[in-house]
N, C-alpha and C positions, 0 to 999 in steps of 0.2 A: 368507420375507418378508424385508425390508431393513431393518433396525437404525436409528432416527432416531437423531440426531446424541444426543440425551439420554440414550436407552438405550444408547449404544456406552458414553459416559462411565462412568455406572452402571456396565454391568458390565467396563469395563476397570477401577473402581474395584476391583471385587472380584477384580483377578488375571484377567481374561479375555482374554488377548491375542489373539484373532480379533476380539474386539469393538476393541479397540485399532486394530488394521489396519483393520478399516471407516474407523474415522476417519481413520486417516493415509492409505490411499487415497483419501477422499472430500476430503481440503485437503492432502494434499501441494503439487499444483499450482501453487495458489492462493497457499499461504501462502511457495513459494519464487518464484515472479515478483514478492510483494509484497515480499520480502526482497531480490532481483534490484535491483530499482529502488532500495530502499534502499544498498546498497552500490555497486555498476554492476559487481560482479566475480563472476563464475559458479560459480567454485570459490569463494568468500570464501561465497557465498551457500547452495553446497550444505553446506559444512561448519554453517552456522549455522542453516539450515534444519533441518539435523539435530541438530542441538544444541536446537532453539526443541520437538521433539518428542521428545526425551529430557526436559526440563525438562516436560514435559506431564504425559510417565507417569512421572517423578516425582510431581509434583504429585497424579494421580490417585492412583498407589498411599499415598500420606499419606493419602486421602481425600478433598482439595479436588475436589470434583466441581459443575461449572459450571453456570451455569442456560443461558446461551446459549455454547455451545461454539465455533463461530465467532467470535466478538467476543473470546475466552478466548484462542484461539488466535493469534488479531493480535496480543492484551496481549502472553503472550510473543514473539514474534517481533519484536515493536517494543520490549521490552526487551532481549532478546538484539543486535537491531541495534545500539542505543543502546549497547550498553556496549561492543560490538566497534566501533566508531565512535570512542567517547571515548578507549579504547586507543589507538587507531591516532593519533585528534587529526587525522584528514585526510577527508573527507566531499567521498563522491564519487556521483555521482548517476548512473543510465542514462541517457542523452536520451529524454526521453517522446516526443520525435520520432517516433519508431519505434512505439511504441502509439497515437497519432494518428493515424499512416501506416496501421496496420493496420485498424482500427477505419474510416476515413474508405476503405480501398481497395474495400471492397463498392459502397459508393453510388458511385463515383468515375467518372465518363465516360470509356469506353474512348478515346473520340477527345479526351481532353483537350491543350490545345495545352501546346508548352513553356512559353510564358509564364504558362499558368495553375501548371504544375509549379513551375516557380520561385519564383513567388510563394506557393506553401504552403509550398515548402521553405524559403524563408528566414521566412515563419510561425513556423515548427515550429521555427528555430531562436532566432527572438525568445522564445519561449513556454520553453524550454530553457532558455537565457540569464536572464529574469525569474525561474524558478523557484531557478535556483543561485545568487539574489542573497537567497533567503527563509533565516530562521533554521530550522531544522534542524525544531522544532518544529512550526511552521506548513507545511513540506514534507509532514511525516507525515501530518498530517491531510487536506491538501487529496489527496496520495496516497489515502488510506483513504477519504475524500468522493467523490471525483472520477477514479480511476481501477479501484477496489475496489467500489465503490458501495454502501459502509456507511451507515449511519443513522444519524441522529448520536447516537442510544442505542447503538448498535454499537461507534461510535468513543468515547464515553465508554468503555466497558466495556473495551476494547481499550486507551486511553489512563490507565485508572483515573481522569479528572478525570469532575466532574459535569456534566450536561448542559451547565447553562448556562456552562462554563467552553469544553467544546467549540463551543458556539453562538459564543461569542465569538470563540475562537481562529481559528474557520471565517472567520466574518466580518472578522478584521483581516489573517487570512493573503491570502484573495482579493482587499482594497482592497489590500494589499501588492503582491501579485502584479502587479495592473493597473497601478497606479503604474509601476512594474519596468518593466512590457510598454510601456505608454506613451515611457518615457524611452528605451528602446530604438527606437521608432520605429514602434510600434502602435499603429492605431487613430488616428483623426483626432482632436484636439482636444475636437470637438463630444460626441464617442460616450463616455458612459455606463461 
């Protein structure tokens, strides 16, 4: 019988290494992908992912059993990334165009014209430029919602903010990203 996230964290808090391994195996690639998009460097992402899981293990050993393990892991990873980014005082982001391209590739017509391909590439570049202009907090919330698919409540748990703060921050982030995107030539003026 497969262990649930909650059962895995409870058992891991009681020094069950196999239960923590289940949690690690289940979330390692998701956390790594998130961290990689936050820092933009594969080696650093590996180190920060490992640090995040070490912190999670240590927290479980102290008896901190989360109600929502995935959101809890994202919170630990977010804080670990923010600490690293503060230390280096340089924030770099992986171009999200690669992710968008992968998601759209499944639905892309095999007979796509070169013009359509060029337009898509230009749009991805503008989206990335718009995201690069956002404050770190806005980017983080947008990544968690739009690319990781977390709910508002899970984002609140991951960031340590209230649900209303998450909603306001996400609204502001979307608005700011929209304005930045428009200033880069994306969308016609009449498109909201």
